[in-house]
N, C-alpha and C positions, 0 to 999 in steps of 0.2 A: 635482575629485572629492570626494565626501563621505567622512567618516570615521565609524566606528562603534566605540564602546567597549563591551565586554561585561564586566560585573562579576559576581562570585560564580560563576564557572564552576568546576565540580567538577574536581579534579586529575585524576581518571580520564578525563574528557572531553578535557582538555588533552593528556594523554599519548596518547590514541587519535588525536587530530588530528595530533600530532607524528609518530606512526608512519605514519599515512596519507600525510602530506606527504612523508615520506622515501621511501615506496614509489613515489610519483609523481614524485619528483625535484624537488620545489619547496619553498619555505618554508612554514611553517605559515600565515602570513598569506595567501599566494597560494592555498593549499589552501582556506582558509575562503572567500576570494572566489569560487573556482571552485564550491564547494558552494552558496553563495548564488545564483550565476548559474544553476546547474542547477535549483535548486528554484523560482526565480521563472520560468524558462522553462516548466517543467511546469505551473505553476499556471494559466496561461492556457489550456492544452489539456485540462484536466480537465473531464469532463462536469458539468453543473450539477445533474443529478438525484441521487437517492440511491444507495445501494449496489446495490439491485436493478436499477436502470437501468444502472448501470455494468457489472454482471455480464452483463446482457442484451446490451449493446453488444459485449461481448467475443465472444459466440457468434452474433451476428446474421449471417445469410448462410450458416451451416453447414447448418442444416436436416436433417430426416430424409427418407429416401426413402419412397415409398408403401409401406405395410405395416409400417413401423417406428414408427408412432405409439404413444405411451405412453398407455394407457387411464387415464381418471380413476377413482379408487376413492372411492366415496361411501358414507355410512351404515355405516361399519364400527364395530362395537361392540367396544371393548377389554375384555379379561378381565383384571381385576386379580388377580394371584396372591395366595394366602393363605399367608403364611410361617409361620403358627402350626400348620400340620398336622404 
């Protein structure tokens, strides 16, 4: 198995890792291994698109019923308020 040495870790991060490990009933070292496993599992399943594509995929298939369409609003002129009145 490989080893990984992490230098210059903030004390606050170390303390949070220790608390998290204690909550899960494992050593801090095992907790870090579990975090790294989880993160690398998720990496392969992430969409390759941008944020908009990711949001669209979350709502794909929900759809609106007929008559619930949201109309497009075009050519709206904004009125800028005058705060000096």
